[in-house]
C-alpha positions in Angstrom: 98.7 82.9 110.4 95.5 84.9 111.0 92.6 85.1 108.6 90.5 88.3 108.0 87.5 89.4 106.0 88.6 92.8 104.6 85.9 95.3 104.1 85.7 98.7 102.5 82.8 100.5 104.3 80.3 97.6 104.6 81.3 95.8 101.3 83.6 92.7 101.6 86.6 93.1 99.4 88.9 90.2 100.2 89.7 87.3 102.4 93.2 87.9 103.6 95.8 85.8 105.5 98.5 87.7 107.5 101.6 85.5 107.7 104.5 87.2 109.5 105.0 90.5 107.7 103.2 89.5 104.5 99.5 89.8 103.6 98.0 87.3 101.2 94.6 87.8 99.6 92.4 85.1 98.1 91.8 85.3 94.4 88.7 83.4 93.3 89.8 83.0 89.7 92.8 81.1 90.7 91.5 79.5 93.8 94.6 80.5 95.7 96.1 83.1 98.0 98.5 85.6 96.4 100.8 88.0 98.2 99.3 91.5 98.0 101.7 94.4 98.7 98.8 97.0 98.6 96.9 95.1 101.3 100.1 94.7 103.3 100.6 98.5 103.2 97.1 99.1 104.3 97.1 96.5 107.1 100.4 97.7 108.6 100.4 101.4 107.8 97.3 103.1 106.4 94.5 101.2 108.2 91.9 102.5 105.7 90.1 99.2 105.4 88.4 97.2 108.1 89.9 93.8 109.1 87.5 91.4 110.8 89.3 88.3 112.1 87.8 84.9 111.2 88.8 81.5 112.2 89.7 78.4 110.3 87.1 75.6 110.8 86.8 72.0 109.6 88.5 68.8 110.3 92.3 68.7 110.5 92.9 66.8 107.2 90.8 69.4 105.3 92.9 72.2 106.7 96.1 70.6 105.8 95.0 70.4 102.1 93.7 74.0 102.0 96.3 75.9 104.1 100.0 75.4 104.0 101.3 74.9 107.6 104.1 77.5 107.4 105.2 80.6 105.5 107.7 78.8 103.3 105.0 76.4 102.1 102.7 79.3 101.4 105.3 81.1 99.3 106.2 78.0 97.3 102.5 77.5 96.5 102.3 81.0 95.2 105.5 80.7 93.0 104.0 77.6 91.2 100.9 79.6 90.3 103.0 82.4 88.7 
């Protein structure tokens, strides 16, 4: 998984996680990442937005609570929110 700040011109639009062939964007209202097919299309095909890679910081236990360790866990988290 890689994390990016997604910008349109100089304005930050999303925080995105690229997991395999899926792009997940953070939605502040829900406090979760949701799969975003439009962002996926832009990331892999259009490249109209700017993607600045960022790292994950913090202690290991905090990361385990915030970020699922694999794609299956990320998908199951998203399904529960729907």
